[in-house]
C-alpha positions as CSV (number, residue, x, y, z in Angstrom):
1,M,-43.4,100.6,228.1
2,Q,-45.9,103.1,226.6
3,G,-45.0,106.5,225.4
4,K,-47.0,109.6,226.1
5,A,-49.0,109.6,222.9
6,T,-52.0,107.8,224.3
7,F,-55.8,108.2,224.3
8,R,-57.5,106.6,227.2
9,G,-54.6,104.3,227.8
10,H,-54.3,103.2,224.2
11,P,-51.3,104.2,222.0
12,V,-52.3,106.6,219.3
13,H,-49.6,105.6,216.9
14,L,-50.8,102.0,216.9
15,M,-54.4,103.2,216.3
16,L,-53.4,105.4,213.3
17,I,-50.9,103.2,211.3
18,P,-53.4,100.8,209.9
19,F,-54.8,103.6,207.7
20,P,-51.7,104.5,205.7
21,V,-50.7,100.9,205.5
22,A,-54.2,100.0,204.1
23,F,-54.3,103.0,201.7
24,W,-50.8,102.4,200.3
25,T,-51.4,98.6,200.0
26,G,-54.6,99.5,198.2
27,A,-52.7,101.8,195.9
28,L,-50.4,99.0,194.9
29,L,-53.3,96.7,194.2
30,T,-55.2,99.3,192.2
31,D,-52.1,100.0,190.1
32,G,-52.0,96.3,189.4
33,A,-55.7,96.5,188.3
34,G,-54.9,99.5,186.1
35,V,-52.0,97.9,184.4
36,S,-53.9,94.7,183.7
37,S,-57.2,96.4,182.6
38,H,-55.8,99.6,181.1
39,D,-58.7,101.4,182.8
40,A,-57.8,105.0,184.0
41,F,-60.1,104.7,186.9
42,W,-57.7,102.4,188.8
43,F,-54.8,104.9,188.4
44,R,-57.0,107.7,189.7
45,M,-57.9,105.5,192.6
46,S,-54.3,104.8,193.3
47,A,-53.5,108.6,193.4
48,V,-56.3,109.1,195.9
49,L,-55.2,106.2,198.1
50,I,-51.6,107.5,198.0
51,A,-52.7,111.0,199.0
52,A,-54.9,109.6,201.9
53,G,-52.1,107.3,203.0
54,T,-49.5,110.1,202.9
55,V,-51.6,112.5,205.0
56,G,-52.4,109.7,207.5
57,A,-48.8,108.7,207.7
58,V,-47.8,112.3,208.6
59,V,-50.3,112.2,211.5
60,A,-49.2,108.8,212.6
61,S,-45.5,109.8,212.4
62,V,-46.1,112.6,214.9
63,A,-47.6,110.2,217.4
64,G,-44.8,107.7,216.7
65,Y,-42.1,110.4,217.3
66,V,-43.7,111.3,220.7
67,D,-43.6,107.6,221.6
68,Y,-40.0,107.3,220.4
69,R,-39.0,110.2,222.6
70,T,-41.0,109.2,225.7
71,A,-41.3,105.4,225.9
72,A,-38.9,103.6,228.2
73,M,-36.9,101.1,226.0
74,S,-33.9,98.9,226.3
75,R,-30.9,99.9,224.2
76,R,-31.7,97.1,221.7
77,A,-35.3,98.2,221.4
78,H,-34.2,101.8,220.9
79,G,-32.0,100.6,218.0
80,V,-35.0,98.8,216.4
81,A,-37.2,101.9,217.1
82,T,-34.6,104.1,215.3
83,G,-34.5,101.8,212.3
84,H,-38.3,101.6,212.3
85,M,-38.5,105.4,212.3
86,L,-35.9,105.8,209.5
87,W,-37.5,103.2,207.3
88,S,-41.0,104.7,207.9
89,L,-39.8,108.2,207.0
90,A,-38.2,106.8,203.8
91,T,-41.5,105.1,203.0
92,L,-43.4,108.3,203.6
93,A,-40.9,110.3,201.4
94,V,-41.3,107.7,198.5
95,F,-45.1,107.8,198.7
96,A,-45.1,111.6,198.9
97,L,-42.9,111.5,195.7
98,A,-45.4,109.0,194.1
99,W,-48.3,111.4,195.0
100,W,-46.4,114.3,193.4
101,L,-45.6,112.3,190.3
102,R,-49.3,111.4,189.9
103,A,-50.5,115.0,190.4
104,T,-51.3,115.4,186.7
105,I,-50.6,112.0,185.2
106,Y,-52.3,109.4,187.2
107,A,-50.8,106.5,185.2
108,S,-47.2,107.9,185.4
109,R,-44.7,105.1,185.0
110,A,-42.4,106.8,187.5
111,G,-45.4,107.1,189.9
112,I,-46.2,103.4,189.6
113,A,-42.5,102.5,190.1
114,A,-42.4,104.8,193.2
115,T,-45.5,103.0,194.6
116,I,-43.9,99.6,194.1
117,F,-40.7,100.8,195.8
118,G,-42.7,102.4,198.6
119,A,-44.5,99.2,199.2
120,A,-41.2,97.3,199.6
121,L,-40.0,99.9,202.1
122,L,-43.3,99.7,203.9
123,F,-42.8,96.0,204.4
124,V,-39.5,96.6,206.1
125,A,-40.8,99.4,208.3
126,G,-43.8,97.3,209.3
127,Y,-41.7,94.4,210.2
128,L,-39.6,96.6,212.5
129,G,-42.7,98.1,214.0
130,S,-44.0,94.6,214.7
131,E,-40.8,93.7,216.4
132,L,-41.1,96.7,218.6
133,A,-44.7,95.9,219.7
134,N,-44.5,92.1,219.8
135,R,-40.9,91.3,220.8
136,Y,-39.9,94.4,222.9
137,R,-43.4,95.3,224.1
138,V,-42.9,99.0,223.2
139,G,-46.3,100.8,223.1
140,I,-47.9,97.9,225.0
141,S,-49.3,98.3,228.5
142,D,-48.8,95.2,230.6
143,V,-51.6,96.4,232.9
144,S,-55.2,96.5,231.6
145,P,-57.1,99.8,232.0
146,P,-59.4,98.6,234.8
147,E,-56.3,97.3,236.7
148,R,-54.5,100.6,236.1
149,D,-57.5,102.5,237.4
150,A,-57.7,100.4,240.5
151,I,-54.0,100.9,241.2
152,A,-54.5,104.7,240.8
153,R,-57.5,104.7,243.2
154,R,-55.5,102.7,245.8
155,A,-52.6,105.1,245.5
156,K,-54.9,108.1,246.0
157,R,-56.4,106.6,249.1
158,R,-53.0,106.1,250.7
159,R,-52.2,109.8,250.4
């Protein structure tokens, strides 16, 4: 049940999402380090991580949307996919806000609050994405690339 956003048989969305997740989680942790140490370095690092995560999430969202539109899914899986997309877009919006709030004041209290809220949204979006991949097998090929290639070669010979 793979969508069309693949590279050599691998789903692009699943290859890209670890980056914004890691960057945004890192931003939460570096905010914690900044609050506890009062060192401005950590707040600057959070702003950089939020920016990188936001840019990465935009790219991953494009691949995710292609999969959403093209992957064969059951009605129940489609409902989970819709929820995953909406929670993910809300997460992206909150982290984009956090990036904007930190544009000039890295240790902005509102920016830190947005990061904490974004991390909570990220947890829900990630849970739903995990449900899609692990329970409903969306984005997962049940045939390995060598098997798929062998099937394609046999089909060509029959023509």
